[in-house]
C-alpha positions as CSV (number, residue, x, y, z in Angstrom):
1,X,0.0,-0.1,0.1
2,X,1.5,3.5,-1.0
3,X,0.6,6.6,0.6
4,X,-1.0,9.3,-1.6
5,X,1.7,11.8,-2.2
6,X,0.6,15.4,-1.1
7,X,2.0,18.1,-3.1
8,X,3.3,21.1,-1.0
9,X,4.9,24.2,-2.2
10,X,6.3,27.3,-0.3
11,X,3.7,29.9,0.0
12,X,4.7,33.8,-0.4
13,X,4.2,34.0,3.5
14,X,6.8,31.2,3.9
15,X,4.2,28.5,5.1
16,X,4.7,25.3,3.4
17,X,1.9,22.9,4.4
18,X,-1.5,23.5,2.7
19,X,-3.0,20.4,3.8
20,X,-2.0,20.3,7.4
21,X,-4.1,22.0,10.1
22,X,-2.3,25.0,11.7
23,X,-1.2,25.1,15.3
24,X,-0.3,22.6,17.9
25,X,-2.3,19.5,19.0
26,X,-1.0,20.5,22.6
27,X,-3.1,23.9,23.5
28,X,-1.4,26.4,25.5
29,X,-3.0,26.8,28.8
30,X,-2.8,29.7,30.9
31,X,-1.5,27.9,34.3
32,X,1.6,26.3,34.2
33,X,0.4,23.4,36.3
34,X,-2.1,22.4,33.5
35,X,0.4,22.2,30.8
36,X,1.5,18.8,29.6
37,X,5.1,17.4,29.1
38,X,6.2,14.1,27.6
39,X,7.4,11.2,29.5
40,X,11.1,10.6,29.2
41,X,10.3,6.6,29.1
42,X,7.1,6.3,27.1
43,X,7.2,9.6,25.2
44,X,3.4,9.9,25.8
45,X,2.4,13.6,26.8
46,X,0.7,13.9,30.1
47,X,-0.6,16.6,32.4
48,X,2.5,17.8,34.8
49,X,0.4,16.4,37.7
50,X,0.6,12.9,36.5
51,X,4.6,13.0,35.9
52,X,7.4,12.7,38.7
53,X,11.1,13.6,38.4
54,X,13.5,10.6,38.5
55,X,17.2,10.9,37.9
56,X,18.1,9.2,34.6
57,X,21.6,9.3,32.8
58,X,22.6,11.8,35.2
59,X,19.9,14.2,34.9
60,X,16.4,14.7,36.3
61,X,13.8,13.7,33.8
62,X,10.0,13.6,33.9
63,X,8.4,10.1,33.9
64,X,4.9,8.8,34.5
65,X,3.9,8.3,38.0
66,X,3.9,5.6,39.4
67,X,4.8,4.0,36.2
68,X,4.0,4.0,32.3
69,X,2.2,0.8,32.6
70,X,0.4,1.4,35.7
71,X,-0.8,4.9,34.5
72,X,-2.0,3.6,31.2
73,X,-3.9,0.9,33.2
74,X,-5.5,3.6,35.6
75,X,-6.6,5.9,32.7
76,X,-8.2,3.0,30.6
77,X,-10.0,1.9,33.5
78,X,-12.1,5.4,33.7
């Protein structure tokens, strides 16, 4: 199965994508605590309240709390 090729051109204003919706899927929020970050281990975006800091590779990284698998199980049960 081949993907349909989408022709894109650079517009006069510098934008390239005509078929792509503008903006980010991660909406900007007014409060810092409601923002999302990606887990260093699984890469999924989570609200900051669902993450904890863990020292990995010599730096503190945000990871799912209590773990990626347990958090997925809790969210799927809802």
